[in-house]
SERO-4910 file (N, C-alpha, C, O; in steps of 0.05 Angstrom, whole numbers):
BEGIN
 pado doro    nc1    nc2    nc3   cac1   cac2   cac3    cc1    cc2    cc3    oc1    oc2    oc3
  Met    A   -830   1704    955   -836   1679    942   -812   1665    931   -808   1640    934
  Ala    A   -794   1681    919   -769   1670    908   -752   1658    930   -739   1637    926
  Ala    A   -751   1671    954   -735   1660    976   -746   1634    985   -730   1615    991
  Ser    A   -772   1631    987   -784   1606    996   -778   1583    976   -772   1561    985
  Lys    A   -779   1589    951   -773   1569    931   -744   1560    933   -738   1536    930
  Glu    A   -726   1579    938   -698   1572    941   -693   1555    965   -677   1536    964
  Ile    A   -707   1560    987   -704   1544   1011   -715   1516   1006   -702   1497   1016
  Arg    A   -737   1514    992   -748   1487    986   -728   1471    969   -725   1447    973
  Thr    A   -715   1484    951   -695   1471    934   -671   1461    951   -661   1439    947
  Gln    A   -663   1478    970   -641   1470    988   -649   1446   1005   -633   1428   1010
  Ile    A   -674   1446   1015   -684   1424   1031   -683   1398   1015   -675   1377   1025
  Thr    A   -693   1399    991   -693   1375    974   -665   1365    968   -660   1341    968
  Ser    A   -647   1384    964   -619   1376    958   -606   1362    983   -593   1342    980
  Val    A   -611   1373   1006   -599   1362   1030   -612   1335   1036   -599   1316   1046
  Gln    A   -638   1332   1031   -652   1306   1035   -640   1285   1016   -636   1262   1025
  Asn    A   -634   1292    992   -621   1273    973   -593   1265    983   -585   1242    981
  Thr    A   -579   1285    993   -552   1279   1005   -555   1261   1029   -538   1243   1032
  His    A   -575   1265   1045   -580   1247   1068   -585   1219   1060   -575   1200   1073
  Lys    A   -600   1215   1039   -605   1188   1029   -579   1174   1020   -575   1150   1025
  Ile    A   -562   1190   1007   -536   1179    997   -518   1171   1021   -507   1149   1021
  Thr    A   -515   1189   1040   -498   1183   1063   -508   1159   1080   -493   1144   1090
  Cys    A   -535   1157   1082   -546   1134   1096   -540   1108   1082   -533   1088   1094
  Ala    A   -542   1108   1055   -535   1084   1040   -506   1077   1042   -499   1054   1046
  Met    A   -488   1098   1041   -460   1093   1044   -453   1083   1072   -435   1066   1075
  Gln    A   -467   1092   1092   -463   1083   1120   -470   1053   1122   -455   1038   1134
  Met    A   -492   1044   1110   -499   1016   1111   -480    999   1096   -474    977   1104
  Val    A   -471   1008   1072   -451    993   1057   -425    990   1072   -414    968   1073
  Ala    A   -416   1012   1085   -391   1011   1100   -394    993   1124   -375    979   1131
  Ala    A   -417    992   1137   -421    974   1160   -420    945   1151   -408    929   1165
  Ser    A   -431    939   1128   -430    911   1118   -401    903   1111   -392    882   1118
  Lys    A   -387    921   1097   -359    915   1090   -341    914   1114   -322    899   1115
  Met    A   -348    930   1135   -331    929   1159   -333    902   1173   -313    892   1182
  Arg    A   -357    891   1174   -361    865   1186   -345    844   1171   -332    826   1184
  Gln    A   -345    845   1145   -330    825   1129   -300    829   1133   -285    810   1136
  Ala    A   -291    854   1133   -262    860   1137   -253    852   1165   -231    842   1168
  His    A   -270    857   1185   -263    850   1212   -260    820   1215   -243    810   1229
  Lys    A   -278    805   1201   -276    776   1202   -250    766   1190   -238    748   1201
  Arg    A   -242    778   1167   -217    770   1155   -194    777   1173   -174    762   1174
  Met    A   -195    800   1186   -174    808   1204   -171    789   1227   -149    781   1234
  Glu    A   -193    780   1239   -192    762   1261   -182    734   1252   -168    721   1267
  Cys    A   -189    726   1228   -180    700   1218   -150    699   1216   -138    678   1222
  Gly    A   -138    721   1207   -109    721   1203    -93    728   1228    -69    725   1228
  Lys    A   -107    738   1248    -93    748   1272    -79    726   1287    -56    730   1297
  Ser    A    -91    702   1289    -79    680   1305    -53    671   1292    -33    667   1305
  Tyr    A    -54    668   1265    -29    660   1251     -8    682   1254     15    676   1258
  Ser    A    -16    707   1251      3    729   1252     16    731   1280     40    734   1282
  Gln    A      0    728   1301     11    729   1328     29    705   1334     50    708   1347
  Arg    A     22    682   1324     38    658   1329     65    659   1315     86    653   1327
  Ile    A     65    667   1290     90    669   1276    108    691   1287    132    690   1286
  Arg    A     95    713   1297    110    734   1309    124    724   1335    146    732   1341
  Thr    A    110    707   1350    122    696   1374    146    678   1368    166    680   1381
  Val    A    143    662   1347    165    644   1339    189    661   1330    211    655   1338
  Ile    A    184    681   1314    206    698   1305    218    713   1328    243    717   1329
  Gly    A    202    721   1348    213    734   1371    231    716   1387    252    725   1397
  His    A    224    691   1389    242    671   1402    268    668   1387    290    667   1399
  Ile    A    266    667   1360    290    664   1344    308    688   1347    333    685   1349
  Ala    A    296    712   1347    312    736   1350    325    738   1377    347    751   1379
  Ser    A    313    727   1397    324    729   1425    342    705   1432    353    704   1454
  Ser    A    344    686   1414    359    662   1420    389    668   1417    398    689   1408
  His    A    405    648   1425    435    650   1424    446    630   1405    467    617   1410
  Ser    A    433    626   1382    442    606   1363    468    616   1349    474    640   1349
  Glu    A    483    597   1338    508    604   1325    504    621   1300    521    638   1294
  Tyr    A    482    616   1286    477    630   1261    456    652   1265    435    646   1276
  His    A    462    676   1257    443    698   1258    438    708   1230    457    718   1217
  His    A    414    706   1221    407    717   1195    410    747   1195    408    760   1216
  Arg    A    415    758   1171    420    787   1169    395    803   1178    397    826   1185
  Tyr    A    371    790   1177    347    803   1186    346    806   1217    329    820   1227
  Met    A    364    792   1230    364    791   1259    387    808   1272    390    809   1296
  Val    A    403    821   1255    426    835   1265    421    865   1263    416    876   1242
  Asp    A    424    879   1286    421    908   1287    446    921   1275    468    911   1278
  Arg    A    441    943   1262    464    958   1251    457    988   1252    434    995   1253
  Pro    A    477   1005   1250    472   1034   1251    453   1042   1229    456   1033   1206
  Val    A    434   1059   1236    414   1068   1216    423   1092   1202    424   1114   1212
  Lys    A    432   1088   1177    439   1111   1159    417   1117   1140    414   1140   1130
  Arg    A    400   1097   1134    378   1101   1115    354   1084   1125    358   1061   1132
  Leu    A    331   1096   1124    307   1083   1135    288   1076   1112    285   1091   1093
  Gly    A    276   1052   1115    255   1044   1096    228   1044   1111    226   1033   1133
  Cys    A    208   1056   1099    183   1060   1112    160   1050   1093    157   1061   1071
  Val    A    145   1030   1102    122   1021   1087     97   1034   1099     93   1032   1124
  Ile    A     82   1048   1083     58   1063   1093     34   1050   1080     31   1049   1055
  Val    A     15   1042   1097     -9   1029   1087    -32   1048   1091    -39   1057   1113
  Ser    A    -45   1056   1069    -68   1074   1069    -91   1062   1054    -89   1039   1045
  Ser    A   -112   1077   1052   -136   1068   1037   -134   1078   1008   -118   1096   1002
  Asp    A   -149   1065    991   -150   1074    963   -171   1096    958   -170   1110    939
  Arg    A   -191   1098    977   -212   1117    974   -214   1135    999   -204   1128   1020
  Gly    A   -228   1157    995   -231   1176   1017   -257   1172   1031   -268   1150   1033
  Leu    A   -268   1194   1041   -293   1194   1056   -292   1177   1081   -311   1163   1088
  Cys    A   -268   1177   1094   -265   1161   1118   -253   1179   1140   -237   1169   1156
  Gly    A   -262   1204   1141   -253   1221   1163   -223   1227   1161   -212   1230   1139
  Gly    A   -210   1230   1184   -182   1236   1185   -164   1212   1187   -141   1214   1197
  Leu    A   -174   1189   1179   -159   1164   1182   -132   1165   1168   -111   1159   1180
  Asn    A   -131   1174   1143   -106   1174   1128    -88   1197   1136    -64   1192   1140
  Ile    A    -99   1220   1140    -81   1243   1146    -69   1240   1173    -46   1249   1177
  Asn    A    -83   1228   1192    -71   1223   1219    -48   1204   1217    -28   1206   1231
  Leu    A    -51   1184   1199    -30   1164   1195     -5   1178   1183     17   1173   1191
  Phe    A    -10   1194   1163     12   1208   1149     27   1226   1169     52   1228   1168
  Lys    A     13   1240   1186     25   1257   1205     42   1241   1225     65   1249   1231
  Ala    A     32   1218   1234     47   1202   1252     73   1191   1239     94   1189   1251
  Ala    A     70   1183   1213     94   1172   1199    115   1194   1195    139   1188   1199
  Leu    A    107   1218   1187    126   1239   1184    139   1247   1210    162   1254   1211
  Ala    A    123   1247   1232    134   1254   1258    154   1233   1266    175   1240   1278
  Tyr    A    149   1208   1261    168   1186   1267    194   1190   1251    216   1188   1262
  Cys    A    192   1196   1226    216   1200   1209    232   1224   1219    256   1223   1219
  Gln    A    218   1246   1227    232   1269   1238    245   1262   1264    267   1273   1271
  Gly    A    232   1245   1280    244   1237   1306    269   1221   1302    286   1220   1320
  Glu    A    272   1207   1279    296   1192   1274    319   1211   1265    342   1202   1261
  Lys    A    313   1237   1262    333   1257   1254    346   1250   1227    370   1254   1224
  Leu    A    329   1240   1209    339   1234   1182    324   1252   1162    300   1253   1163
  Pro    A    339   1265   1145    325   1282   1125    309   1264   1106    314   1240   1104
  Ser    A    290   1276   1091    273   1260   1074    289   1246   1052    279   1225   1042
  Thr    A    312   1256   1045    328   1243   1024    340   1217   1034    350   1202   1017
  Glu    A    339   1212   1060    351   1187   1070    329   1168   1080    334   1151   1097
  Ile    A    305   1171   1068    283   1153   1074    271   1143   1048    264   1159   1031
  Asp    A    269   1117   1046    256   1104   1023    228   1096   1031    224   1082   1051
  Phe    A    208   1105   1015    180   1099   1021    169   1078   1003    174   1078    978
  Cys    A    155   1059   1015    139   1040   1000    109   1046   1006    101   1043   1029
  Leu    A     94   1054    987     67   1064    991     46   1044    981     46   1037    958
  Leu    A     29   1036   1000      8   1017    993    -19   1032    997    -26   1039   1019
  Gly    A    -32   1037    974    -57   1052    976    -55   1078    960    -35   1092    961
  Ala    A    -77   1085    946    -77   1109    929    -74   1135    944    -61   1153    935
  Lys    A    -85   1136    968    -83   1161    984    -55   1167    993    -47   1190    992
  Ala    A    -40   1147   1000    -11   1151   1007      4   1160    983     22   1178    985
  Ile    A     -1   1148    959     13   1156    935      8   1185    928     26   1200    922
  Asp    A    -18   1193    930    -25   1221    923    -13   1240    943     -4   1262    936
  Phe    A    -13   1232    969     -2   1250    990     28   1255    986     37   1278    986
  Phe    A     43   1234    982     72   1237    980     80   1248    953    103   1257    949
  Arg    A     62   1246    934     68   1258    908     68   1289    911     83   1303    897
  Ser    A     51   1299    929     49   1328    933     69   1337    954     80   1359    951
  Val    A     74   1321    974     93   1329    996    122   1325    988    139   1341    995
  Gly    A    127   1304    973    155   1297    966    165   1273    981    151   1263    999
  Gly    A    189   1265    975    201   1241    988    209   1221    966    198   1221    944
  Lys    A    227   1204    973    237   1184    954    219   1160    956    220   1145    975
  Val    A    203   1155    935    184   1133    934    197   1112    916    201   1117    892
  Val    A    202   1088    927    215   1067    912    196   1045    904    202   1029    886
  Ala    A    172   1043    916    153   1022    909    125   1032    916    121   1045    936
  Thr    A    106   1025    899     78   1033    904     60   1010    895     67    993    879
  His    A     36   1010    907     15    991    899    -11   1003    906    -16   1011    929
  Arg    A    -29   1005    887    -56   1016    892    -77    996    883    -71    974    872
  Asp    A   -102   1004    887   -125    987    879   -124    959    892   -125    939    878
  Met    A   -120    959    918   -119    934    933   -146    921    936   -148    896    939
  Gly    A   -167    937    935   -194    925    938   -201    919    967   -185    925    985
  Asp    A   -224    907    971   -233    901    998   -222    874   1008   -223    869   1032
  Asn    A   -212    858    990   -201    832    998   -175    826    984   -174    810    965
  Pro    A   -153    840    991   -128    836    977   -116    809    984   -123    796   1003
  Ser    A    -97    800    967    -83    775    971    -53    781    975    -44    803    968
  Val    A    -39    762    987    -11    766    992      4    769    965     24    784    964
  Ser    A     -5    755    945      9    757    919      8    785    907     26    793    892
  Asp    A    -13    800    914    -15    828    904      6    846    917     14    866    905
  Leu    A     15    839    941     33    856    956     63    848    954     80    863    961
  Ile    A     67    823    944     95    812    944    114    830    929    137    834    937
  Gly    A    105    841    906    123    857    889    134    881    904    159    885    904
  Ala    A    117    896    917    126    920    932    143    912    956    162    925    963
  Ile    A    135    890    970    150    881    993    178    872    986    197    878    999
  Asn    A    180    857    964    206    847    956    226    869    949    250    866    952
  Ile    A    216    892    939    233    914    933    246    924    959    270    930    959
  Met    A    231    925    980    242    935   1006    261    913   1018    281    920   1030
  Leu    A    254    888   1015    271    867   1026    298    866   1010    319    862   1022
  Thr    A    296    870    984    321    871    968    338    894    977    363    892    978
  Ala    A    326    917    982    341    941    991    354    935   1018    377    944   1022
  Phe    A    341    921   1036    353    914   1061    376    894   1058    397    897   1070
  Asn    A    372    875   1040    393    855   1035    418    868   1023    440    860   1027
  Asp    A    413    889   1007    436    902    993    447    925   1010    464    940   1001
  Asp    A    438    927   1035    448    949   1053    440    976   1043    453    996   1051
  Thr    A    420    979   1026    411   1005   1018    395   1018   1041    397   1042   1045
  Ile    A    380   1003   1055    366   1012   1079    376    996   1103    383    972   1100
  Asp    A    375   1008   1127    386    994   1150    364    987   1170    368    971   1189
  Arg    A    340    998   1166    317    991   1183    292    993   1166    289   1011   1150
  Leu    A    273    975   1171    248    975   1156    225    976   1176    223    959   1194
  Val    A    208    997   1174    185   1000   1192    160   1001   1175    161   1005   1151
  Ile    A    138    997   1188    112    998   1174     93   1015   1190     92   1014   1214
  Ala    A     78   1032   1176     59   1051   1188     31   1044   1177     27   1044   1153
  Ser    A     13   1038   1196    -14   1031   1188    -33   1038   1211    -23   1049   1232
  Asn    A    -58   1033   1208    -78   1039   1228    -85   1014   1244    -87    992   1233
  Glu    A    -88   1017   1270    -95    995   1288   -125    997   1294   -135   1018   1301
  Phe    A   -138    974   1291   -167    972   1297   -171    968   1327   -170    945   1336
  Val    A   -175    989   1341   -180    987   1370   -209    979   1375   -214    961   1391
  Ser    A   -227    993   1363   -256    988   1364   -269   1000   1340   -256   1014   1324
  Thr    A   -295    996   1337   -309   1008   1315   -308   1038   1316   -308   1051   1295
  Met    A   -307   1049   1340   -307   1078   1343   -279   1090   1344   -276   1114   1344
  Arg    A   -259   1073   1345   -232   1083   1350   -211   1068   1333   -209   1044   1335
  Gln    A   -196   1083   1317   -174   1072   1302   -150   1090   1306   -152   1115   1303
  Leu    A   -127   1078   1312   -104   1094   1319    -81   1087   1299    -77   1064   1292
  Pro    A    -66   1108   1291    -42   1102   1275    -20   1089   1292    -17   1095   1316
  Arg    A     -5   1071   1280     16   1057   1294     40   1053   1275     36   1051   1251
  Ile    A     63   1052   1286     88   1048   1271    104   1027   1285    111   1030   1309
  Glu    A    110   1005   1271    124    983   1283    148    975   1266    147    978   1241
  Gln    A    168    965   1278    193    957   1264    189    928   1253    182    910   1268
  Leu    A    196    925   1228    196    899   1215    224    886   1215    227    863   1222
  Leu    A    243    902   1206    271    893   1205    289    914   1216    285    938   1212
  Pro    A    311    906   1230    316    879   1240    294    869   1259    279    885   1270
  Leu    A    292    844   1261    270    832   1276    270    842   1305    291    840   1319
  Pro    A    248    852   1315    246    861   1343    248    837   1361    236    816   1356
  Lys    A    262    840   1383    265    819   1402    241    818   1421    224    836   1421
  Leu    A    239    797   1437    217    794   1456    218    816   1477    240    826   1483
  Pro    A    195    824   1488    195    843   1510    211    831   1534    215    807   1536
  Glu    A    220    849   1552    237    840   1574    222    820   1592    235    802   1603
  Asp    A    196    823   1595    181    805   1613    179    777   1601    172    758   1615
  Glu    A    184    774   1574    183    748   1561    211    738   1554    214    715   1544
  Ala    A    231    754   1559    258    747   1550    268    722   1563    284    707   1552
  Asp    A    260    716   1588    269    693   1602    255    667   1594    262    646   1603
  Asn    A    234    670   1577    218    647   1570    222    637   1542    207    620   1532
  Tyr    A    242    649   1528    246    641   1500    259    613   1499    269    604   1520
  Trp    A    259    601   1476    273    575   1472    286    574   1445    277    588   1426
  Asp    A    306    558   1442    319    554   1417    305    532   1402    291    515   1413
  Tyr    A    309    531   1375    297    511   1359    317    493   1346    341    500   1342
  Ile    A    309    468   1341    325    449   1327    315    449   1298    292    444   1293
  Tyr    A    333    453   1279    326    455   1251    332    429   1236    355    420   1236
  Glu    A    311    417   1225    314    392   1210    297    394   1184    276    407   1185
  Pro    A    306    382   1161    331    367   1158    355    385   1152    378    376   1154
  Asp    A    350    410   1144    372    428   1137    380    444   1161    368    442   1183
  Asp    A    400    461   1157    409    478   1179    393    504   1180    376    509   1164
  Ala    A    399    520   1200    384    544   1205    388    564   1181    369    579   1175
  Arg    A    411    563   1168    416    582   1146    396    578   1124    386    598   1112
  Thr    A    390    553   1118    371    548   1095    342    554   1103    328    565   1087
  Leu    A    334    546   1127    306    549   1135    299    577   1142    277    586   1135
  Leu    A    317    592   1155    310    618   1164    305    638   1141    288    656   1144
  Gly    A    319    635   1119    315    652   1096    286    653   1087    274    674   1084
  Gly    A    275    629   1082    247    627   1074    228    634   1095    207    647   1090
  Leu    A    234    626   1121    215    632   1143    213    661   1148    191    672   1152
  Leu    A    235    675   1148    235    704   1155    222    720   1132    208    740   1138
  Thr    A    226    712   1107    213    726   1085    183    722   1087    167    740   1083
  Arg    A    174    697   1093    146    691   1097    134    707   1120    111    716   1119
  Tyr    A    150    711   1141    141    726   1164    136    755   1156    115    766   1163
  Ile    A    154    768   1142    150    796   1133    125    798   1116    110    817   1119
  Glu    A    122    780   1097     99    781   1079     73    778   1095     53    792   1090
  Ser    A     72    760   1114     48    755   1130     42    779   1147     18    786   1151
  Gln    A     62    792   1158     58    815   1175     47    839   1159     28    852   1167
  Val    A     58    844   1136     49    866   1119     20    860   1110      3    878   1110
  Tyr    A     14    835   1103    -13    828   1095    -33    833   1118    -55    843   1113
  Gln    A    -25    825   1142    -43    829   1165    -48    859   1170    -70    867   1177
  Tyr    A    -27    875   1167    -30    904   1171    -49    915   1150    -65    932   1156
  Val    A    -47    906   1125    -64    916   1104    -93    908   1109   -111    925   1106
  Val    A    -98    883   1117   -125    874   1123   -137    890   1146   -160    898   1145
  Glu    A   -121    894   1167   -131    910   1190   -136    939   1182   -155    951   1192
  Asn    A   -120    950   1165   -124    977   1156   -150    980   1140   -164   1000   1142
  Ile    A   -157    959   1125   -182    960   1110   -206    959   1129   -226    973   1125
  Ala    A   -204    944   1151   -225    944   1172   -227    971   1184   -249    981   1190
  Cys    A   -204    984   1189   -204   1011   1200   -217   1031   1181   -232   1048   1189
  Glu    A   -211   1028   1155   -222   1046   1135   -253   1044   1134   -266   1064   1134
  Gln    A   -263   1020   1134   -292   1017   1133   -306   1027   1159   -327   1038   1158
  Ala    A   -293   1022   1182   -304   1032   1207   -304   1063   1207   -324   1075   1215
  Ala    A   -282   1074   1198   -281   1104   1198   -300   1115   1178   -312   1136   1183
  Arg    A   -304   1102   1155   -323   1112   1135   -352   1109   1146   -368   1127   1141
  Met    A   -358   1088   1160   -384   1085   1172   -390   1107   1191   -412   1119   1191
  Ile    A   -371   1114   1209   -375   1135   1228   -377   1162   1214   -393   1179   1221
  Ala    A   -360   1166   1193   -361   1192   1179   -388   1195   1165   -399   1217   1165
  Met    A   -398   1174   1153   -424   1176   1139   -447   1179   1159   -467   1193   1153
  Lys    A   -444   1167   1183   -465   1171   1203   -465   1200   1212   -486   1212   1216
  Asn    A   -442   1212   1217   -440   1240   1224   -451   1258   1202   -465   1278   1208
  Ala    A   -445   1251   1177   -456   1267   1155   -486   1265   1154   -500   1285   1148
  Ser    A   -497   1241   1159   -526   1238   1159   -539   1254   1182   -560   1267   1178
  Asp    A   -527   1253   1205   -538   1268   1228   -536   1298   1222   -555   1313   1228
  Asn    A   -515   1307   1210   -512   1335   1204   -533   1344   1182   -543   1366   1183
  Ala    A   -538   1325   1164   -558   1331   1143   -586   1334   1155   -601   1352   1148
  Leu    A   -593   1317   1174   -619   1319   1188   -621   1345   1203   -641   1358   1203
  Glu    A   -599   1352   1217   -599   1377   1232   -602   1401   1213   -616   1420   1219
  Leu    A   -589   1400   1190   -591   1422   1171   -619   1424   1159   -629   1445   1154
  Ile    A   -631   1400   1154   -658   1400   1144   -677   1413   1164   -695   1429   1156
  Asp    A   -674   1407   1189   -691   1419   1210   -688   1450   1210   -707   1464   1213
  Gln    A   -663   1459   1208   -658   1488   1208   -670   1501   1183   -682   1523   1185
  Leu    A   -668   1488   1160   -679   1499   1136   -710   1500   1137   -722   1518   1127
  Lys    A   -721   1479   1148   -750   1478   1151   -760   1501   1169   -781   1513   1164
  Leu    A   -745   1506   1190   -752   1528   1209   -751   1554   1194   -768   1571   1197
  Val    A   -729   1558   1178   -727   1583   1163   -749   1585   1143   -761   1607   1139
  Tyr    A   -756   1563   1130   -777   1563   1110   -804   1570   1123   -820   1585   1111
  Asn    A   -810   1558   1146   -835   1564   1159   -837   1593   1168   -858   1606   1166
  Lys    A   -814   1604   1177   -814   1633   1185   -819   1650   1160   -834   1669   1161
  Glu    A   -806   1643   1138   -809   1658   1114   -838   1656   1104   -850   1676   1095
  Arg    A   -849   1633   1106   -877   1629   1097   -897   1644   1115   -916   1656   1106
  Gln    A   -891   1643   1141   -908   1658   1160   -907   1688   1155   -927   1702   1157
  Ala    A   -883   1698   1150   -880   1726   1144   -895   1734   1119   -907   1756   1117
  Leu    A   -894   1716   1099   -909   1722   1074   -939   1723   1079   -953   1740   1068
  Ile    A   -949   1704   1095   -978   1703   1101   -986   1728   1116  -1006   1740   1111
  Thr    A   -969   1736   1136   -975   1760   1151   -976   1784   1134   -993   1802   1137
  Gln    A   -957   1786   1115   -956   1809   1096   -981   1810   1079   -992   1831   1075
  Glu    A   -990   1787   1069  -1014   1786   1053  -1039   1794   1069  -1056   1809   1059
  Leu    A  -1041   1784   1094  -1063   1792   1110  -1063   1822   1116  -1084   1835   1116
  Ser    A  -1040   1833   1120  -1037   1862   1125  -1046   1878   1100  -1060   1898   1102
  Glu    A  -1038   1868   1077  -1046   1882   1052  -1077   1880   1048  -1089   1900   1039
  Ile    A  -1089   1857   1054  -1118   1854   1052  -1132   1873   1071  -1152   1886   1064
  Ala    A  -1122   1874   1096  -1134   1891   1116  -1132   1921   1108  -1151   1936   1111
  Ala    A  -1109   1928   1097  -1105   1956   1089  -1123   1963   1065  -1134   1985   1064
  Gly    A  -1126   1944   1047  -1144   1949   1024  -1173   1951   1032  -1188   1967   1022
  Thr    A  -1181   1935   1052  -1208   1936   1062  -1214   1963   1075  -1235   1975   1072
  Ala    A  -1194   1972   1091  -1197   1998   1105  -1199   2021   1085  -1213   2041   1090
  Ala    A  -1184   2019   1064  -1184   2040   1044  -1211   2042   1030  -1220   2064   1023
  Val    A  -1224   2020   1025  -1250   2020   1012  -1271   2031   1031  -1294   2033   1024
***
């Protein structure tokens, strides 16, 4: 009897967990649609300004901004975009593994890498793993603004301007589909040039009323800020999609576990009934 009561308690507990995971799945699905809409709204601007910057980086103008000049990499700056909350499967840990593998591929020890961490999970991870963290920002929320990120970004831009770092890359998750999110690492500075198939189609720009030196400073800074913001918004969409899938898997596993517990409970109950019938029959025969 005690075993049956314990199984019923387990069934009730798993059923309550199933209700919670189902609710979290629906909340994540709603937030994912909103985050995906914000991601798509900013993608056109992000792609267009990236094209313009690619043309500028591939042009043969007389003035080249320091953001456009390659130099030997003695120290690397890495911006890592993660989520503030968990329960989203392996989204964050896969990103951290990809970022560390990239840094190791550059053959630079951890002491020669400056990290800018956006998101509580990245901060907690590198606090335990180690590494030189020069800028952090957490609690971005579901709808961050560029002004929230400018402080951390400017620290990395200042380091690049002061030759403290020689290359700046960003690691975040790419929203391939609702079911698939992949870690990616892209170079922010120096500005990547156009692909070879587009290199013959670039054009130079005429700068008015000021010269290129004045305009490019503000334009390139705005470009870096817009790119980081777009990566953050896309990572939030990835987070909600991954959480939705994780909660769906948890709900399915809860249902499967409930079925297994009910089967065990029914077997236990049937054995108890059989035992009672046997005892009644034995008592009747004894009389």
